[in-house]
Every structure is written in structure tokens, then in C-alpha cells.
Backbone bond lengths (Angstrom), bond angles and torsions (degrees), N, CA, C in turn:
res aa  C-N    CA-C-N  psi(-1)  N-CA   C-N-CA  omega(-1)  CA-C   N-CA-C  phi
1 M - - - 1.363 - - 1.565 108.66 -
2 T 1.294 113.95 135.68 1.523 119.20 177.04 1.544 104.00 -118.89
3 I 1.365 117.02 135.13 1.448 121.77 170.66 1.433 111.79 -120.19
4 K 1.369 114.99 127.40 1.548 114.30 -177.30 1.547 101.67 -120.50
5 F 1.251 118.87 133.39 1.599 124.17 173.08 1.510 107.87 -93.90
6 L 1.254 114.03 123.58 1.519 121.88 172.09 1.422 111.64 -98.00
7 D 1.222 125.67 97.11 1.401 130.45 -171.61 1.523 109.48 -77.20
8 S 1.463 112.23 124.29 1.517 113.98 174.11 1.501 115.14 -82.16
9 G 1.427 112.26 -16.45 1.415 118.45 179.54 1.616 113.54 87.38
10 R 1.365 111.58 0.75 1.414 115.05 175.30 1.534 116.40 -102.96
11 E 1.347 114.57 158.73 1.450 118.51 174.59 1.537 107.69 -96.38
12 P 1.364 120.98 162.33 1.415 114.89 177.51 1.569 109.44 -71.89
13 Q 1.382 114.46 150.83 1.408 128.00 -178.14 1.442 116.12 -106.70
14 V 1.380 118.66 -17.46 1.412 125.47 -170.05 1.502 107.67 -125.60
15 A 1.303 118.51 158.59 1.515 122.99 173.85 1.459 113.76 -69.87
16 P 1.394 119.39 149.31 1.406 117.42 -179.03 1.622 111.42 -65.15
17 D 1.357 116.66 161.77 1.372 121.33 173.94 1.523 117.89 -71.85
18 P 1.354 118.89 112.51 1.399 122.44 -171.72 1.458 114.67 -56.47
19 K 1.341 119.98 -18.90 1.528 121.68 176.42 1.448 109.72 -68.60
20 F 1.265 125.10 -13.26 1.496 126.32 -173.13 1.549 108.08 -130.09
21 P 1.334 122.93 62.39 1.464 121.70 -174.94 1.573 110.61 -72.82
22 N 1.301 116.99 -13.83 1.486 120.66 -178.98 1.520 112.30 -120.85
23 G 1.338 110.54 24.01 1.571 119.36 -176.81 1.552 109.90 85.40
24 M 1.266 107.23 -177.28 1.561 116.30 -177.18 1.556 108.76 -129.45
25 D 1.300 110.04 153.59 1.427 115.39 170.98 1.607 109.35 -118.35
26 I 1.261 111.19 135.51 1.571 117.48 -177.13 1.554 104.72 -100.55
27 V 1.335 116.26 128.51 1.439 121.86 179.65 1.610 99.74 -122.39
28 E 1.367 112.34 112.51 1.478 118.67 177.59 1.341 108.58 -119.90
29 G 1.419 115.43 134.77 1.466 118.54 -179.99 1.563 105.42 -175.85
30 G 1.287 115.40 114.80 1.407 124.22 176.80 1.559 109.13 71.00
31 P 1.364 121.55 -136.11 1.484 120.95 -172.49 1.507 113.23 -78.96
32 V 1.284 120.25 -9.91 1.469 120.06 -169.23 1.556 107.90 -122.57
33 T 1.335 116.46 136.80 1.420 127.35 170.77 1.454 110.63 -118.89
34 A 1.393 116.77 126.10 1.438 119.55 -171.97 1.567 110.47 -115.95
35 R 1.357 115.25 130.51 1.538 118.90 168.42 1.374 106.37 -97.34
36 L 1.337 118.65 119.85 1.408 125.38 179.08 1.572 109.61 -126.65
37 P 1.347 115.68 148.75 1.384 120.23 178.02 1.601 111.72 -63.46
38 H 1.220 119.42 146.46 1.470 120.76 176.11 1.466 108.20 -78.91
39 P 1.355 123.00 139.26 1.392 130.15 1.32 1.432 118.74 -92.76
40 E 1.400 118.08 2.44 1.526 120.20 -178.29 1.470 110.90 -54.26
41 G 1.388 120.90 -44.38 1.489 120.97 -177.47 1.557 111.14 -64.68
42 W 1.345 117.85 -33.88 1.356 120.56 179.87 1.534 109.32 -66.53
43 K 1.288 116.50 -45.56 1.457 121.40 179.61 1.586 109.45 -62.70
44 L 1.307 121.26 -37.14 1.480 121.17 -179.06 1.533 102.14 -69.48
45 A 1.352 123.71 -45.34 1.400 123.87 -172.78 1.495 108.64 -59.49
46 Q 1.254 124.36 -37.55 1.474 131.66 -179.05 1.464 111.60 -63.68
47 S 1.404 115.74 -28.52 1.431 122.43 -174.07 1.512 113.99 -90.49
48 L 1.269 120.92 -12.97 1.464 128.39 -171.05 1.441 110.65 -72.64
49 A 1.306 119.54 134.29 1.318 123.19 173.37 1.590 114.84 -86.25
50 G 1.343 117.46 159.60 1.348 113.61 173.50 1.631 108.88 104.74
51 P 1.322 113.36 157.16 1.392 113.91 -172.15 1.612 109.52 -72.88
52 G 1.292 112.79 137.29 1.539 120.55 -178.67 1.385 111.66 -178.92
53 C 1.300 119.23 172.34 1.478 123.03 177.45 1.528 107.14 -131.65
54 T 1.374 114.34 150.80 1.474 119.80 175.47 1.529 105.48 -119.29
55 F 1.304 117.14 126.79 1.434 124.68 -172.18 1.571 108.34 -116.98
56 P 1.287 122.54 128.56 1.516 127.39 162.96 1.598 102.90 -69.57
57 L 1.343 115.79 141.17 1.550 119.65 172.86 1.580 107.24 -117.18
58 P 1.332 109.18 155.59 1.364 113.36 171.87 1.541 114.62 -54.88
59 Y 1.368 122.06 125.52 1.402 120.22 -177.97 1.513 111.65 -139.65
60 P 1.362 114.36 140.11 1.457 125.73 -17.24 1.551 110.65 -71.87
61 S 1.276 118.56 172.21 1.375 120.81 -176.64 1.557 105.91 -80.43
62 P 1.409 113.24 162.29 1.561 116.74 -170.86 1.536 106.40 -59.70
63 R 1.381 123.16 -43.56 1.427 130.67 -178.14 1.522 112.08 -170.15
64 C 1.306 121.37 -169.26 1.498 124.05 -178.46 1.565 107.70 -56.65
65 G 1.298 107.93 139.01 1.486 117.27 174.75 1.461 110.72 163.13
66 A 1.259 118.42 -155.37 1.550 122.09 -176.54 1.522 107.48 -134.93
67 L 1.301 114.37 147.29 1.548 124.10 171.28 1.518 104.60 -102.03
68 V 1.295 120.01 128.11 1.441 121.90 170.49 1.597 107.85 -113.26
69 V 1.345 113.16 112.51 1.339 122.37 -178.17 1.482 113.74 -103.28
70 T 1.312 116.94 128.55 1.502 125.15 179.44 1.383 112.00 -118.71
71 C 1.219 119.38 125.88 1.515 124.12 171.93 1.463 108.21 -82.19
72 N 1.422 111.96 122.81 1.442 120.45 176.82 1.534 118.02 -69.52
73 R 1.372 111.61 -14.47 1.427 117.12 -176.81 1.507 112.63 -85.08
74 C 1.325 113.57 -49.19 1.551 117.97 -176.69 1.559 115.14 -109.38
75 G 1.316 111.80 -11.05 1.523 116.62 -178.07 1.525 115.60 87.15
76 K 1.237 121.58 -7.40 1.474 126.00 176.70 1.443 110.39 -49.83
77 R 1.368 119.17 135.73 1.409 124.04 175.10 1.513 109.92 -123.22
78 V 1.354 116.58 137.08 1.520 122.03 177.73 1.505 110.64 -133.23
79 G 1.299 118.13 136.27 1.410 121.80 175.65 1.500 115.36 -107.79
80 L 1.373 124.16 132.27 1.448 125.28 -173.29 1.499 102.07 -129.05
81 T 1.329 113.75 136.16 1.485 120.78 175.00 1.437 106.92 -84.58
82 V 1.364 121.29 142.54 1.472 126.18 179.32 1.602 105.07 -136.63
83 A 1.283 113.27 164.81 1.426 121.30 -179.81 1.548 120.78 -135.31
84 G 1.417 115.26 8.58 1.376 117.94 -179.30 1.507 109.83 69.59
85 R 1.323 123.90 33.66 1.463 126.02 -178.60 1.486 109.75 -126.00
86 T 1.310 116.23 170.35 1.499 119.92 177.30 1.530 115.07 -65.45
87 D 1.313 118.33 -13.59 1.508 123.11 178.08 1.549 109.48 -92.67
88 D 1.256 116.93 11.53 1.546 114.62 176.18 1.506 111.49 -67.73
89 V 1.395 114.53 171.48 1.419 118.92 179.52 1.498 108.17 -81.12
90 R 1.345 117.67 141.76 1.406 125.77 -178.05 1.572 109.18 -108.85
91 W 1.357 117.74 -43.81 1.424 123.34 -175.25 1.526 107.42 -130.53
92 L 1.410 120.51 147.48 1.351 125.72 177.32 1.614 104.24 -131.36
93 R 1.271 112.62 124.67 1.511 119.25 172.79 1.591 105.08 -113.13
94 M 1.303 115.20 118.16 1.470 115.33 -177.92 1.687 106.23 -127.96
95 A 1.303 107.41 141.24 1.515 113.74 171.68 1.460 111.68 -67.37
96 C 1.348 115.42 150.67 1.412 123.08 179.45 1.652 108.45 -67.78
97 K 1.358 114.26 145.47 1.379 119.48 176.68 1.486 107.64 -67.53
98 P 1.451 119.19 135.63 1.468 120.26 177.32 1.517 111.59 -61.46
99 K 1.285 112.58 142.69 1.508 116.84 178.52 1.572 106.76 -83.05
100 P 1.324 117.06 140.10 1.480 120.79 177.12 1.387 114.19 -61.30
């Protein structure tokens, strides 16, 4: 897995989302992507069947920007916006890219 932080150069301007006081976990697979409070999302990601990877992400991010996560196994790439706050993404579970 490769993670690249794209810095916007801005600091957060609004308060973090109170629904995610310990960060959020993104569970992506098929037609649905879920944002869940940490650690519930991480627990769900570990229980999912099928090919996929679960990645810890730098938490919190340095400031506003985006994380570009690339799976070194299947080549899938995902972009996540971050803001350097407590509601940033902590874990990402993404399904493998279908083979041609």
C-alpha cells in the first residue's frame, strides 16, 4: 500500500463532526461505501468476506488536503479528503479491483 498526502496548505476552519469523535473508518465494497465511527467500522471491515485490503491511515492528517491510497496488490487507487481534525479517516477497507 502506498499513501500520498496532497497538502492544500489550509488549516481546518470548522469544528469536527461530533458523530466521529475518534475518527471514522471507510468501508468500501461494491455499490455501497459506509462511513462508520472508529472502531465499529474497523470491526466490520475485518468481518467482510471477499477480496479486499484494510489499511491504517495517518491520523489525524497534518491539515486540509487529500490522501491518495494505492493498493500495491491490485493497483486500485482511492482518494479521501481530510482536514487535520479528530473526525479524519483512520482506516480504509477497499474491495480489490476486478481483474480484466
